N, C-alpha and C positions, 0 to 999 in steps of 0.2 A: 733086066729092067734098070732104069736110071734112078739113082738115089738122089733125093732132093736135100740130103743133109749138107750143111755147110762145113767147110774145112776150118777147123779151129787152128789157131797159131800153135806151133809146137812149143811145148814147155821145155826149157833147157834141162838136161839130165840132172844137173845140180839141184834143181827145184823139185825133181820127182823122187828124190830119195825119201824113203819112209822114215817116220820119226824114230822108230825103234831099231834102226839099222845097227846100232851098237850091240844089240842083243843077238844078232845073227852070227852063229859060230862058223858059218861057211865063208864069210867075207874076210879078206886079208886085213891084218892089223900091223901097225908099226909103232915102235917106241923111239923112232928117230926124228920126230917132229915135236914141237911145242904148240899147244893151243894158244892162239893170240888173246883169248878171253880169260882163261883160268890158269894158264901156264902148265897144265897137265901134259905128260909126255907120252900118252898112248892115244891112238886114233885108228878108226876104221877108215879104209880108203878105197876108192874106185878110180879107174883111169878111163879116159876117153880121148879120141882124136878130135880136136876142134880146129877152128880157123887159126888159132894161135899155136898149133902143134899139139903135142901130148899135154893133156891137162889132168892133174891129180885132184880129186875131190876128197876132202877129209871131213870126218865127223868125230869130234872129241868124245871119248867114252865116259868122261867125267861130267861135263856140263852140256854135252850134245851140240856145242857150237859147230857151225859148218863153215868151211873156208876152202879155197882152192889155190893151187900152185901150178904155174906153167913150167914144163920141163923143156 
């Protein structure tokens, strides 16, 4: 059967990260970055291939600020 549901625009991975990602012990962490908002040096990170190449998505474990960096 044909579905009549409409396709929604895909939300970028960066925006799909759940708010308590910093509490997930299975995700990788780094102390090699500084949060641009609170200057804390620990963040959870995810990586993805994007149009810009490899993109790293960071989430500060202190203030939960989210940012990205292109590698």
